[in-house]
C-alpha positions as a Markdown table, in Angstrom:
| # | Residue | x | y | z |
|---|---|---|---|---|
| 1 | Unk | -82.0 | -155.4 | -85.5 |
| 2 | Unk | -85.4 | -155.5 | -84.4 |
| 3 | Unk | -85.1 | -153.6 | -81.2 |
| 4 | Unk | -88.3 | -153.9 | -79.9 |
| 5 | Unk | -91.9 | -155.0 | -80.3 |
| 6 | Unk | -94.6 | -153.1 | -78.7 |
| 7 | Unk | -97.4 | -155.4 | -77.3 |
| 8 | Unk | -96.0 | -158.9 | -78.0 |
| 9 | Unk | -98.6 | -160.2 | -75.9 |
| 10 | Unk | -102.4 | -159.0 | -75.8 |
| 11 | Unk | -106.0 | -159.7 | -75.7 |
| 12 | Unk | -108.1 | -158.4 | -78.4 |
| 13 | Unk | -111.9 | -157.8 | -77.5 |
| 14 | Unk | -114.4 | -159.2 | -80.2 |
| 15 | Unk | -114.7 | -156.3 | -83.1 |
| 16 | Unk | -112.0 | -154.3 | -82.1 |
| 17 | Unk | -107.9 | -153.7 | -82.9 |
| 18 | Unk | -104.9 | -153.3 | -81.4 |
| 19 | Unk | -101.8 | -151.3 | -83.0 |
| 20 | Unk | -98.6 | -153.2 | -83.0 |
| 21 | Unk | -95.3 | -150.8 | -83.0 |
| 22 | Unk | -92.0 | -152.6 | -84.9 |
| 23 | Unk | -89.1 | -150.2 | -84.5 |
| 24 | Unk | -85.8 | -151.4 | -86.9 |
| 25 | Unk | -82.2 | -149.8 | -85.7 |
| 26 | Unk | -79.8 | -151.3 | -88.3 |
| 27 | Unk | -76.1 | -151.4 | -86.8 |
| 28 | Unk | -74.6 | -151.8 | -90.5 |
| 29 | Unk | -75.2 | -151.4 | -93.7 |
| 30 | Unk | -77.3 | -154.3 | -95.4 |
| 31 | Unk | -80.5 | -155.8 | -96.0 |
| 32 | Unk | -82.9 | -157.3 | -93.1 |
| 33 | Unk | -85.4 | -159.6 | -93.5 |
| 34 | Unk | -87.4 | -161.1 | -90.4 |
| 35 | Unk | -90.5 | -163.4 | -90.1 |
| 36 | Unk | -92.6 | -162.5 | -87.3 |
| 37 | Unk | -95.2 | -165.5 | -85.8 |
| 38 | Unk | -98.1 | -164.2 | -84.2 |
| 39 | Unk | -99.8 | -167.5 | -81.9 |
| 40 | Unk | -103.5 | -166.8 | -81.7 |
| 41 | Unk | -105.3 | -169.1 | -79.3 |
| 42 | Unk | -108.0 | -171.1 | -80.6 |
| 43 | Unk | -106.8 | -170.5 | -83.9 |
| 44 | Unk | -105.3 | -173.6 | -85.5 |
| 45 | Unk | -102.6 | -171.9 | -87.4 |
| 46 | Unk | -100.6 | -168.8 | -86.5 |
| 47 | Unk | -100.5 | -165.4 | -88.2 |
| 48 | Unk | -97.5 | -164.4 | -89.8 |
| 49 | Unk | -95.7 | -160.9 | -90.6 |
| 50 | Unk | -92.7 | -160.5 | -92.9 |
| 51 | Unk | -90.7 | -157.7 | -91.9 |
| 52 | Unk | -87.8 | -156.0 | -94.5 |
| 53 | Unk | -85.8 | -152.9 | -94.2 |
| 54 | Unk | -82.1 | -151.7 | -95.3 |
| 55 | Unk | -79.6 | -150.3 | -92.9 |
| 56 | Unk | -77.4 | -147.2 | -94.9 |
| 57 | Unk | -75.3 | -144.3 | -93.4 |
| 58 | Unk | -74.7 | -140.6 | -94.9 |
| 59 | Unk | -71.9 | -140.9 | -96.8 |
| 60 | Unk | -71.0 | -136.9 | -97.2 |
| 61 | Unk | -67.4 | -134.9 | -97.6 |
| 62 | Unk | -67.9 | -131.2 | -97.2 |
| 63 | Unk | -64.9 | -128.9 | -98.9 |
| 64 | Unk | -64.3 | -125.4 | -98.8 |
| 65 | Unk | -63.3 | -124.2 | -102.2 |
| 66 | Unk | -61.6 | -120.8 | -102.6 |
| 67 | Unk | -61.1 | -118.8 | -105.7 |
| 68 | Unk | -58.1 | -121.1 | -107.1 |
| 69 | Unk | -60.2 | -124.2 | -107.0 |
| 70 | Unk | -58.1 | -125.3 | -103.8 |
| 71 | Unk | -60.1 | -127.5 | -101.5 |
| 72 | Unk | -60.3 | -127.5 | -97.7 |
| 73 | Unk | -61.7 | -130.3 | -95.9 |
| 74 | Unk | -64.1 | -128.9 | -93.3 |
| 75 | Unk | -64.2 | -131.1 | -89.8 |
| 76 | Unk | -67.6 | -132.0 | -88.2 |
| 77 | Unk | -65.7 | -132.1 | -84.8 |
| 78 | Unk | -64.1 | -129.0 | -84.5 |
| 79 | Unk | -65.0 | -125.3 | -85.8 |
| 80 | Unk | -63.8 | -124.5 | -88.9 |
| 81 | Unk | -62.2 | -120.9 | -89.7 |
| 82 | Unk | -63.6 | -119.2 | -92.5 |
| 83 | Unk | -61.7 | -115.7 | -93.6 |
| 84 | Unk | -63.0 | -113.5 | -96.2 |
| 85 | Unk | -59.8 | -111.1 | -95.5 |
| 86 | Unk | -60.1 | -107.2 | -95.8 |
| 87 | Unk | -62.6 | -105.9 | -98.7 |
| 88 | Unk | -64.1 | -102.5 | -99.8 |
| 89 | Unk | -67.7 | -101.6 | -98.8 |
| 90 | Unk | -69.9 | -102.5 | -101.4 |
| 91 | Unk | -67.6 | -104.9 | -103.0 |
| 92 | Unk | -68.3 | -108.8 | -102.5 |
| 93 | Unk | -66.2 | -111.9 | -101.9 |
| 94 | Unk | -67.2 | -115.3 | -102.0 |
| 95 | Unk | -66.4 | -119.0 | -100.3 |
| 96 | Unk | -67.8 | -122.0 | -101.9 |
| 97 | Unk | -69.2 | -124.7 | -99.8 |
| 98 | Unk | -68.9 | -128.0 | -101.5 |
| 99 | Unk | -71.4 | -130.7 | -100.4 |
| 100 | Unk | -70.4 | -134.3 | -102.0 |
| 101 | Unk | -72.8 | -137.4 | -101.6 |
| 102 | Unk | -70.9 | -140.7 | -102.3 |
| 103 | Unk | -73.5 | -142.7 | -100.5 |
| 104 | Unk | -76.6 | -144.3 | -102.5 |
| 105 | Unk | -78.9 | -142.5 | -100.6 |
| 106 | Unk | -80.0 | -138.5 | -101.3 |
| 107 | Unk | -79.7 | -136.4 | -98.1 |
| 108 | Unk | -81.3 | -133.1 | -97.0 |
| 109 | Unk | -79.2 | -130.0 | -96.0 |
| 110 | Unk | -79.6 | -126.7 | -94.2 |
| 111 | Unk | -77.6 | -123.8 | -92.9 |
| 112 | Unk | -78.2 | -122.2 | -90.0 |
| 113 | Unk | -77.4 | -118.9 | -88.5 |
| 114 | Unk | -78.4 | -115.8 | -87.1 |
| 115 | Unk | -79.1 | -113.0 | -89.4 |
| 116 | Unk | -76.3 | -111.0 | -90.6 |
| 117 | Unk | -76.7 | -108.2 | -93.3 |
| 118 | Unk | -73.1 | -108.9 | -93.9 |
| 119 | Unk | -73.2 | -111.8 | -95.7 |
| 120 | Unk | -75.6 | -114.6 | -97.4 |
| 121 | Unk | -76.0 | -118.3 | -98.1 |
| 122 | Unk | -77.2 | -119.5 | -101.3 |
| 123 | Unk | -78.9 | -121.6 | -101.2 |
| 124 | Unk | -79.8 | -122.0 | -97.5 |
| 125 | Unk | -81.4 | -125.6 | -97.5 |
| 126 | Unk | -81.3 | -128.3 | -100.4 |
| 127 | Unk | -80.6 | -132.1 | -101.1 |
| 128 | Unk | -77.9 | -133.6 | -102.6 |
| 129 | Unk | -78.7 | -136.7 | -104.6 |
| 130 | Unk | -76.8 | -139.9 | -104.3 |
| 131 | Unk | -73.2 | -139.5 | -105.8 |
| 132 | Unk | -73.5 | -136.3 | -106.9 |
| 133 | Unk | -72.1 | -132.9 | -105.4 |
| 134 | Unk | -73.7 | -129.4 | -104.8 |
| 135 | Unk | -72.2 | -126.1 | -104.2 |
| 136 | Unk | -73.2 | -123.7 | -102.0 |
| 137 | Unk | -72.3 | -120.1 | -102.1 |
| 138 | Unk | -71.3 | -117.9 | -99.1 |
| 139 | Unk | -71.2 | -114.1 | -100.2 |
| 140 | Unk | -69.7 | -111.8 | -98.1 |
| 141 | Unk | -71.0 | -108.2 | -99.2 |
| 142 | Unk | -70.9 | -105.3 | -96.7 |
| 143 | Unk | -72.5 | -102.4 | -96.9 |
| 144 | Unk | -70.9 | -100.2 | -94.6 |
| 145 | Unk | -67.9 | -100.6 | -92.6 |
| 146 | Unk | -67.0 | -102.8 | -89.7 |
| 147 | Unk | -65.8 | -106.2 | -88.8 |
| 148 | Unk | -67.2 | -109.8 | -89.2 |
| 149 | Unk | -65.8 | -111.7 | -85.9 |
| 150 | Unk | -66.2 | -115.4 | -85.8 |
| 151 | Unk | -69.9 | -115.1 | -87.0 |
| 152 | Unk | -71.4 | -118.7 | -86.1 |
| 153 | Unk | -72.5 | -120.4 | -89.2 |
| 154 | Unk | -73.9 | -124.1 | -88.9 |
| 155 | Unk | -74.4 | -126.7 | -91.6 |
| 156 | Unk | -77.0 | -129.4 | -90.7 |
| 157 | Unk | -77.3 | -132.8 | -92.4 |
| 158 | Unk | -80.2 | -134.6 | -91.8 |
| 159 | Unk | -79.8 | -137.7 | -90.3 |
| 160 | Unk | -76.2 | -136.8 | -90.4 |
| 161 | Unk | -73.3 | -134.4 | -88.9 |
| 162 | Unk | -73.4 | -130.8 | -88.1 |
| 163 | Unk | -70.5 | -128.4 | -89.3 |
| 164 | Unk | -70.0 | -125.5 | -87.6 |
| 165 | Unk | -68.0 | -122.9 | -89.2 |
| 166 | Unk | -66.9 | -119.3 | -87.9 |
| 167 | Unk | -66.9 | -116.4 | -90.7 |
| 168 | Unk | -64.8 | -113.4 | -90.3 |
| 169 | Unk | -64.0 | -110.3 | -92.3 |
| 170 | Unk | -63.3 | -106.4 | -92.3 |
| 171 | Unk | -65.1 | -103.9 | -94.5 |
| 172 | Unk | -63.8 | -100.2 | -94.9 |
| 173 | Unk | -64.1 | -97.5 | -97.2 |
| 174 | Unk | -61.2 | -96.1 | -99.5 |
| 175 | Unk | -59.6 | -93.5 | -97.7 |
| 176 | Unk | -60.5 | -90.7 | -100.2 |
| 177 | Unk | -60.8 | -87.3 | -99.2 |
| 178 | Unk | -63.3 | -84.9 | -100.9 |
| 179 | Unk | -62.4 | -81.5 | -100.3 |
| 180 | Unk | -66.3 | -80.9 | -100.4 |
| 181 | Unk | -69.5 | -83.0 | -101.1 |
| 182 | Unk | -71.6 | -80.1 | -101.1 |
| 183 | Unk | -70.8 | -76.3 | -102.7 |
| 184 | Unk | -73.2 | -73.6 | -103.1 |
| 185 | Unk | -72.3 | -70.9 | -105.9 |
| 186 | Unk | -75.2 | -68.7 | -104.6 |
| 187 | Unk | -77.0 | -66.2 | -106.3 |
| 188 | Unk | -74.7 | -65.2 | -109.6 |
| 189 | Unk | -75.5 | -63.2 | -112.4 |
| 190 | Unk | -77.0 | -64.8 | -115.6 |
| 191 | Unk | -74.0 | -66.0 | -117.9 |
| 192 | Unk | -73.3 | -63.7 | -121.0 |
| 193 | Unk | -71.3 | -64.3 | -124.1 |
| 194 | Unk | -67.6 | -63.2 | -122.9 |
| 195 | Unk | -67.9 | -63.3 | -119.4 |
| 196 | Unk | -65.7 | -65.4 | -117.4 |
| 197 | Unk | -67.6 | -68.7 | -115.6 |
| 198 | Unk | -68.0 | -68.9 | -112.0 |
| 199 | Unk | -65.9 | -71.9 | -111.0 |
| 200 | Unk | -64.8 | -74.2 | -108.4 |
| 201 | Unk | -61.9 | -76.7 | -107.8 |
| 202 | Unk | -63.0 | -80.1 | -106.2 |
| 203 | Unk | -59.9 | -81.8 | -104.9 |
| 204 | Unk | -59.7 | -85.6 | -104.1 |
| 205 | Unk | -56.7 | -87.0 | -102.1 |
| 206 | Unk | -55.8 | -90.5 | -101.8 |
| 207 | Unk | -54.8 | -91.2 | -98.4 |
| 208 | Unk | -55.2 | -94.7 | -98.5 |
| 209 | Unk | -52.3 | -97.7 | -99.3 |
| 210 | Unk | -53.5 | -98.8 | -102.1 |
| 211 | Unk | -54.8 | -97.2 | -105.8 |
| 212 | Unk | -58.3 | -96.0 | -106.1 |
| 213 | Unk | -60.1 | -95.8 | -109.6 |
| 214 | Unk | -62.6 | -92.7 | -109.9 |
| 215 | Unk | -64.8 | -92.2 | -112.7 |
| 216 | Unk | -67.5 | -89.4 | -112.7 |
| 217 | Unk | -70.9 | -90.0 | -114.2 |
| 218 | Unk | -72.5 | -86.8 | -114.9 |
| 219 | Unk | -73.4 | -85.3 | -118.4 |
| 220 | Unk | -72.2 | -81.8 | -118.9 |
| 221 | Unk | -75.5 | -79.2 | -119.4 |
| 222 | Unk | -75.7 | -75.5 | -120.3 |
| 223 | Unk | -75.6 | -74.3 | -117.1 |
| 224 | Unk | -72.8 | -76.7 | -115.4 |
| 225 | Unk | -69.7 | -78.3 | -116.9 |
| 226 | Unk | -67.6 | -80.5 | -114.9 |
| 227 | Unk | -64.1 | -81.8 | -116.2 |
| 228 | Unk | -63.1 | -84.9 | -115.0 |
| 229 | Unk | -61.8 | -87.8 | -117.1 |
| 230 | Unk | -61.7 | -91.4 | -115.7 |
| 231 | Unk | -58.8 | -91.5 | -113.3 |
| 232 | Unk | -56.7 | -93.9 | -110.9 |
| 233 | Unk | -55.2 | -92.5 | -107.8 |
| 234 | Unk | -52.4 | -93.5 | -106.5 |
| 235 | Unk | -51.4 | -93.7 | -102.7 |
| 236 | Unk | -50.4 | -90.0 | -101.3 |
| 237 | Unk | -51.8 | -88.1 | -104.6 |
| 238 | Unk | -54.6 | -85.4 | -105.3 |
| 239 | Unk | -56.4 | -84.9 | -108.3 |
| 240 | Unk | -58.6 | -81.5 | -108.8 |
| 241 | Unk | -61.6 | -81.2 | -110.7 |
| 242 | Unk | -62.7 | -78.1 | -112.6 |
| 243 | Unk | -66.5 | -77.3 | -111.7 |
| 244 | Unk | -67.8 | -74.2 | -114.3 |
| 245 | Unk | -71.3 | -72.7 | -113.7 |
| 246 | Unk | -73.3 | -70.9 | -116.3 |
| 247 | Unk | -76.5 | -70.0 | -114.8 |
| 248 | Unk | -79.0 | -68.9 | -118.1 |
| 249 | Unk | -81.9 | -68.6 | -116.6 |
| 250 | Unk | -83.8 | -66.7 | -113.3 |
| 251 | Unk | -84.1 | -69.8 | -111.1 |
| 252 | Unk | -82.7 | -72.3 | -108.9 |
| 253 | Unk | -80.0 | -74.9 | -109.9 |
| 254 | Unk | -79.0 | -78.3 | -108.2 |
| 255 | Unk | -77.2 | -81.2 | -109.4 |
| 256 | Unk | -75.6 | -84.1 | -107.9 |
| 257 | Unk | -72.4 | -85.8 | -109.3 |
| 258 | Unk | -71.6 | -88.8 | -108.9 |
| 259 | Unk | -68.3 | -90.3 | -108.4 |
| 260 | Unk | -67.9 | -94.1 | -108.7 |
| 261 | Unk | -65.2 | -95.0 | -106.5 |
| 262 | Unk | -63.5 | -98.7 | -108.1 |
| 263 | Unk | -67.1 | -99.2 | -110.2 |
| 264 | Unk | -68.2 | -100.3 | -106.4 |
| 265 | Unk | -69.9 | -97.4 | -104.6 |
| 266 | Unk | -70.8 | -93.8 | -105.3 |
| 267 | Unk | -70.2 | -90.4 | -103.4 |
| 268 | Unk | -72.4 | -87.8 | -104.1 |
| 269 | Unk | -71.3 | -83.9 | -104.4 |
| 270 | Unk | -74.1 | -81.8 | -104.5 |
| 271 | Unk | -73.9 | -78.6 | -106.4 |
| 272 | Unk | -76.3 | -75.9 | -106.1 |
| 273 | Unk | -76.7 | -72.2 | -107.5 |
| 274 | Unk | -78.8 | -69.3 | -108.7 |
| 275 | Unk | -79.3 | -67.4 | -111.6 |
| 276 | Unk | -80.2 | -63.6 | -111.2 |
| 277 | Unk | -80.7 | -60.5 | -113.5 |
| 278 | Unk | -77.7 | -57.5 | -113.5 |
| 279 | Unk | -79.6 | -54.3 | -112.8 |
| 280 | Unk | -77.6 | -51.0 | -112.9 |
| 281 | Unk | -79.8 | -47.9 | -113.2 |
| 282 | Unk | -80.0 | -44.0 | -112.4 |
| 283 | Unk | -81.4 | -43.3 | -109.3 |
| 284 | Unk | -83.2 | -40.1 | -111.0 |
| 285 | Unk | -84.2 | -40.6 | -114.4 |
| 286 | Unk | -83.9 | -36.9 | -114.7 |
| 287 | Unk | -80.0 | -37.4 | -115.0 |
| 288 | Unk | -80.7 | -39.1 | -118.0 |
| 289 | Unk | -79.5 | -35.8 | -119.9 |
| 290 | Unk | -76.9 | -34.2 | -118.0 |
| 291 | Unk | -76.4 | -30.6 | -119.2 |
| 292 | Unk | -73.0 | -28.7 | -118.6 |
| 293 | Unk | -74.4 | -25.7 | -120.7 |
| 294 | Unk | -72.3 | -22.9 | -121.8 |
| 295 | Unk | -68.8 | -23.2 | -119.9 |
| 296 | Unk | -66.2 | -20.2 | -120.2 |
| 297 | Unk | -62.6 | -22.0 | -121.2 |
| 298 | Unk | -60.7 | -22.4 | -117.9 |
| 299 | Unk | -63.8 | -22.6 | -115.8 |
| 300 | Unk | -64.7 | -26.2 | -114.3 |
| 301 | Unk | -68.5 | -27.6 | -114.0 |
| 302 | Unk | -68.8 | -30.8 | -111.9 |
| 303 | Unk | -72.0 | -32.9 | -112.0 |
| 304 | Unk | -73.0 | -35.5 | -110.0 |
| 305 | Unk | -75.0 | -38.7 | -111.2 |
| 306 | Unk | -76.1 | -41.2 | -108.9 |
| 307 | Unk | -77.0 | -44.8 | -109.7 |
| 308 | Unk | -78.5 | -47.6 | -107.9 |
| 309 | Unk | -77.8 | -51.4 | -108.0 |
| 310 | Unk | -81.1 | -52.9 | -108.0 |
| 311 | Unk | -79.3 | -56.6 | -108.3 |
| 312 | Unk | -79.6 | -59.1 | -105.8 |
| 313 | Unk | -75.9 | -59.2 | -105.2 |
| 314 | Unk | -73.0 | -57.1 | -105.1 |
| 315 | Unk | -72.4 | -55.5 | -108.7 |
| 316 | Unk | -69.2 | -54.4 | -110.2 |
| 317 | Unk | -69.4 | -51.3 | -113.0 |
| 318 | Unk | -67.3 | -49.5 | -115.7 |
| 319 | Unk | -67.5 | -46.7 | -117.4 |
| 320 | Unk | -63.7 | -46.7 | -118.8 |
| 321 | Unk | -64.8 | -47.3 | -122.3 |
| 322 | Unk | -66.0 | -43.6 | -122.7 |
| 323 | Unk | -62.9 | -42.1 | -121.2 |
| 324 | Unk | -61.3 | -41.8 | -125.1 |
| 325 | Unk | -64.7 | -40.4 | -126.5 |
| 326 | Unk | -65.1 | -37.8 | -124.0 |
| 327 | Unk | -61.4 | -36.5 | -123.9 |
| 328 | Unk | -61.6 | -34.2 | -126.7 |
| 329 | Unk | -64.6 | -32.4 | -125.2 |
| 330 | Unk | -62.5 | -31.8 | -121.8 |
| 331 | Unk | -64.8 | -34.1 | -120.2 |
| 332 | Unk | -63.4 | -36.6 | -117.3 |
| 333 | Unk | -65.1 | -39.1 | -115.0 |
| 334 | Unk | -61.9 | -39.9 | -112.9 |
| 335 | Unk | -61.8 | -42.7 | -110.2 |
| 336 | Unk | -65.8 | -42.7 | -110.3 |
| 337 | Unk | -65.6 | -44.6 | -113.8 |
| 338 | Unk | -65.3 | -47.7 | -111.9 |
| 339 | Unk | -67.1 | -49.2 | -109.1 |
| 340 | Unk | -68.5 | -51.8 | -106.9 |
| 341 | Unk | -72.3 | -51.3 | -105.5 |
| 342 | Unk | -73.8 | -53.4 | -103.0 |
| 343 | Unk | -77.6 | -54.5 | -103.7 |
| 344 | Unk | -79.9 | -51.2 | -103.0 |
| 345 | Unk | -76.5 | -49.2 | -102.6 |
| 346 | Unk | -76.3 | -45.8 | -104.3 |
| 347 | Unk | -73.0 | -44.9 | -106.1 |
| 348 | Unk | -72.0 | -41.2 | -107.5 |
| 349 | Unk | -70.5 | -40.5 | -110.9 |
| 350 | Unk | -68.7 | -37.4 | -110.7 |
| 351 | Unk | -68.4 | -35.9 | -114.3 |
| 352 | Unk | -66.1 | -32.8 | -114.9 |
| 353 | Unk | -66.2 | -30.5 | -117.9 |
| 354 | Unk | -62.8 | -28.1 | -118.0 |
| 355 | Unk | -62.7 | -26.5 | -121.1 |
| 356 | Unk | -59.3 | -25.5 | -122.1 |
| 357 | Unk | -60.2 | -24.0 | -125.7 |
| 358 | Unk | -63.4 | -23.0 | -127.1 |
| 359 | Unk | -65.6 | -26.2 | -127.8 |
| 360 | Unk | -68.3 | -26.5 | -130.2 |
| 361 | Unk | -71.6 | -27.8 | -128.7 |
| 362 | Unk | -71.4 | -31.7 | -128.2 |
| 363 | Unk | -73.6 | -34.3 | -126.9 |
| 364 | Unk | -72.2 | -37.9 | -125.8 |
| 365 | Unk | -74.1 | -40.7 | -124.5 |
| 366 | Unk | -72.2 | -42.6 | -121.8 |
| 367 | Unk | -71.9 | -46.5 | -121.9 |
| 368 | Unk | -72.0 | -48.5 | -118.9 |
| 369 | Unk | -70.8 | -52.2 | -118.8 |
| 370 | Unk | -71.6 | -54.9 | -115.9 |
| 371 | Unk | -72.1 | -58.6 | -115.8 |
| 372 | Unk | -71.4 | -58.9 | -119.5 |
| 373 | Unk | -73.8 | -56.1 | -120.2 |
| 374 | Unk | -73.3 | -52.8 | -122.1 |
| 375 | Unk | -76.0 | -50.2 | -122.3 |
| 376 | Unk | -76.4 | -46.4 | -122.4 |
| 377 | Unk | -76.8 | -44.9 | -118.9 |
| 378 | Unk | -76.8 | -41.3 | -119.2 |
| 379 | Unk | -75.9 | -38.3 | -122.2 |
| 380 | Unk | -73.5 | -35.3 | -121.2 |
| 381 | Unk | -73.6 | -31.8 | -123.4 |
| 382 | Unk | -72.2 | -28.7 | -123.4 |
| 383 | Unk | -69.8 | -26.3 | -125.0 |
| 384 | Unk | -66.8 | -24.1 | -124.1 |
| 385 | Unk | -67.0 | -20.8 | -124.9 |
| 386 | Unk | -64.1 | -18.3 | -125.3 |
| 387 | Unk | -62.6 | -15.5 | -127.2 |
| 388 | Unk | -61.8 | -16.2 | -130.9 |
| 389 | Unk | -60.0 | -13.7 | -132.9 |
| 390 | Unk | -58.7 | -13.6 | -136.6 |
| 391 | Unk | -56.6 | -10.7 | -137.9 |
| 392 | Unk | -55.6 | -10.3 | -141.7 |
| 393 | Unk | -51.8 | -10.1 | -141.0 |
| 394 | Unk | -49.6 | -9.7 | -138.2 |
| 395 | Unk | -47.3 | -7.5 | -140.8 |
| 396 | Unk | -48.2 | -4.5 | -142.8 |
| 397 | Unk | -45.5 | -3.1 | -145.5 |
| 398 | Unk | -45.9 | 0.3 | -146.9 |
| 399 | Unk | -42.7 | 0.3 | -149.3 |
| 400 | Unk | -41.4 | 3.9 | -150.8 |
| 401 | Unk | -43.2 | 7.1 | -149.4 |
| 402 | Unk | -42.6 | 10.5 | -150.5 |
| 403 | Unk | -41.7 | 12.6 | -147.2 |
| 404 | Unk | -44.8 | 14.8 | -146.5 |
| 405 | Unk | -47.1 | 12.3 | -148.2 |
| 406 | Unk | -49.1 | 9.3 | -146.9 |
| 407 | Unk | -49.9 | 5.8 | -147.8 |
| 408 | Unk | -53.1 | 3.9 | -146.2 |
| 409 | Unk | -53.3 | 0.2 | -145.3 |
| 410 | Unk | -56.4 | -1.5 | -144.5 |
| 411 | Unk | -56.2 | -4.3 | -141.5 |
| 412 | Unk | -59.3 | -6.5 | -140.6 |
| 413 | Unk | -60.3 | -8.0 | -137.4 |
| 414 | Unk | -63.1 | -11.0 | -136.9 |
| 415 | Unk | -64.8 | -12.1 | -133.9 |
| 416 | Unk | -65.2 | -15.5 | -134.5 |
| 417 | Unk | -65.8 | -16.8 | -130.8 |
| 418 | Unk | -68.6 | -16.9 | -128.5 |
| 419 | Unk | -68.3 | -13.8 | -126.4 |
| 420 | Unk | -68.3 | -10.1 | -127.4 |
| 421 | Unk | -64.5 | -8.2 | -126.6 |
| 422 | Unk | -63.4 | -5.0 | -126.0 |
| 423 | Unk | -60.0 | -4.1 | -127.5 |
| 424 | Unk | -57.8 | -1.0 | -127.6 |
| 425 | Unk | -54.5 | -0.3 | -129.4 |
| 426 | Unk | -51.3 | 0.5 | -127.5 |
| 427 | Unk | -50.3 | 3.9 | -129.1 |
| 428 | Unk | -47.1 | 4.5 | -127.1 |
| 429 | Unk | -45.6 | 1.3 | -129.0 |
| 430 | Unk | -45.5 | 3.7 | -132.0 |
| 431 | Unk | -42.3 | 5.7 | -130.3 |
| 432 | Unk | -39.7 | 6.7 | -131.6 |
| 433 | Unk | -41.9 | 7.1 | -134.8 |
| 434 | Unk | -45.0 | 8.1 | -133.4 |
| 435 | Unk | -45.9 | 11.0 | -135.6 |
| 436 | Unk | -45.2 | 8.5 | -138.8 |
| 437 | Unk | -47.9 | 6.1 | -138.1 |
| 438 | Unk | -51.2 | 6.2 | -137.0 |
| 439 | Unk | -54.2 | 3.7 | -136.5 |
| 440 | Unk | -58.1 | 4.0 | -136.3 |
| 441 | Unk | -60.1 | 3.4 | -134.3 |
| 442 | Unk | -57.9 | 3.1 | -131.6 |
| 443 | Unk | -60.2 | 1.1 | -129.5 |
| 444 | Unk | -64.2 | -0.4 | -129.6 |
| 445 | Unk | -66.1 | -3.7 | -129.0 |
| 446 | Unk | -66.4 | -6.3 | -131.2 |
| 447 | Unk | -69.4 | -8.7 | -131.0 |
| 448 | Unk | -69.7 | -12.5 | -131.9 |
| 449 | Unk | -69.4 | -13.0 | -135.6 |
| 450 | Unk | -68.5 | -9.5 | -136.2 |
| 451 | Unk | -65.7 | -8.1 | -138.2 |
| 452 | Unk | -64.4 | -4.4 | -138.2 |
| 453 | Unk | -61.8 | -2.8 | -140.7 |
| 454 | Unk | -58.7 | -0.7 | -139.2 |
| 455 | Unk | -57.3 | 2.3 | -141.2 |
| 456 | Unk | -53.4 | 2.4 | -140.8 |
| 457 | Unk | -51.8 | 5.6 | -142.2 |
| 458 | Unk | -48.1 | 6.0 | -142.8 |
| 459 | Unk | -47.0 | 9.7 | -143.3 |
| 460 | Unk | -43.6 | 10.3 | -143.0 |
| 461 | Unk | -42.5 | 13.9 | -142.1 |
| 462 | Unk | -38.3 | 13.4 | -142.4 |
| 463 | Unk | -36.6 | 11.2 | -144.9 |
| 464 | Unk | -35.7 | 7.6 | -143.6 |
| 465 | Unk | -34.1 | 4.7 | -145.2 |
| 466 | Unk | -35.7 | 2.2 | -143.0 |
| 467 | Unk | -38.3 | 2.3 | -140.7 |
| 468 | Unk | -39.6 | -0.8 | -138.5 |
| 469 | Unk | -42.1 | -1.1 | -135.8 |
| 470 | Unk | -42.3 | -4.7 | -134.0 |
| 471 | Unk | -44.9 | -6.0 | -132.0 |
| 472 | Unk | -47.7 | -3.1 | -131.8 |
| 473 | Unk | -50.1 | -4.7 | -129.4 |
| 474 | Unk | -53.8 | -4.8 | -129.0 |
| 475 | Unk | -55.1 | -5.7 | -125.6 |
| 476 | Unk | -58.5 | -7.8 | -125.7 |
| 477 | Unk | -60.7 | -8.4 | -122.7 |
| 478 | Unk | -60.1 | -11.8 | -120.9 |
| 479 | Unk | -57.5 | -13.2 | -123.6 |
| 480 | Unk | -53.6 | -12.5 | -124.2 |
| 481 | Unk | -53.1 | -9.1 | -126.2 |
| 482 | Unk | -52.8 | -9.6 | -130.4 |
| 483 | Unk | -49.8 | -7.8 | -131.8 |
| 484 | Unk | -48.8 | -6.4 | -135.5 |
| 485 | Unk | -45.6 | -5.2 | -136.9 |
| 486 | Unk | -45.4 | -2.0 | -139.1 |
| 487 | Unk | -42.6 | -2.0 | -141.9 |
| 488 | Unk | -41.0 | 0.3 | -144.1 |
| 489 | Unk | -38.5 | -0.3 | -146.7 |
| 490 | Unk | -36.7 | 2.4 | -148.8 |
């Protein structure tokens, strides 16, 4: 209806104008047509103004549609509860607001709310055409743990109603416990073939009430290997992830392992380490050749060889591989064959030489092993000097001999040892046939590599069917006596 007409009676001066305001306020949906008559004084006919208009109303419906396409009609008179439930951080859950225009005219809409990073409205404003509908998505996408409690969101329709929605939801992280999120192997010796890698085990435990999938986004490298296949951890269970470090170069290493949880968010585990060289060497290079010299049999000589760890970390070394090759030379290294040295620490290697017999001159190189490396460390040389005599035979047989005649035999003695020795026969051993046998020389000195011949004479003065003298001893300096037996058979 035509509610008001501003300036229904007025006076207009010459060469001027006056605005006239006409207001139409329809009370129902229909077409309006009015003729307004304006009488002008001293004018033979009035002015006529035809006014037309149409009254219409906004015919909207607002539905809340869930993922199963079930629709809930929203009220403009009461606050509407919109719950997203409980979800994992970085996950997303959507609700759809369906705006339906059943009227004959388009209408504009706009969503109004305080800013909140936990949800978004797409689109925030727009136009719904006549006899059409438009869907608006409310996306709940929490980036961190927290509650969305009764957050007010209003839908305002231009020249229409206002719908109020109270949004709620809860976001939580999976209750997964990583035994560590940072691990530093520290300084490690460079990896060599045959060495055991440096290792650590990452344990992942699911303390939640639901299953969680875990996938590692990492490609193994030459220096770091991680054994972790995609897995699903059930509530209350754990999984172990072996991590192996193989430093190849003298450098600092840093890698980040990204574990993707439920294909939504990632947990980073940082692995650090350092490659450093191993170095064990003699403190005094003059000991590179350790000489025992000529050592008498059953004597002992001990040498101490000093080694130093010039590595950045503690070093474990071993000389045990040399024990078998040193044993024939009567050389031992005992408990000092293995050891652990701190950085810059000096260690002692005790090398003992105790010949139990004559040993020819030798020279042996000792190899040391550590951190996958084996190389010569030092050499030992020496000889075992002793007495070594060889006699032609230990029995002399004279056969039949005429009384008051004599038979002579030759007995050779050679010094094959390294030391000159004195010798002396025990002539008292000839009793009771002392006058029948004689030997010369009875005593003397035999230099190394020299020999001598003894003359043994059998001169019987009476008849005897069998004469036997056992173990006639010859005393020798520094060694047990030697012996020979004389026999006369008739």
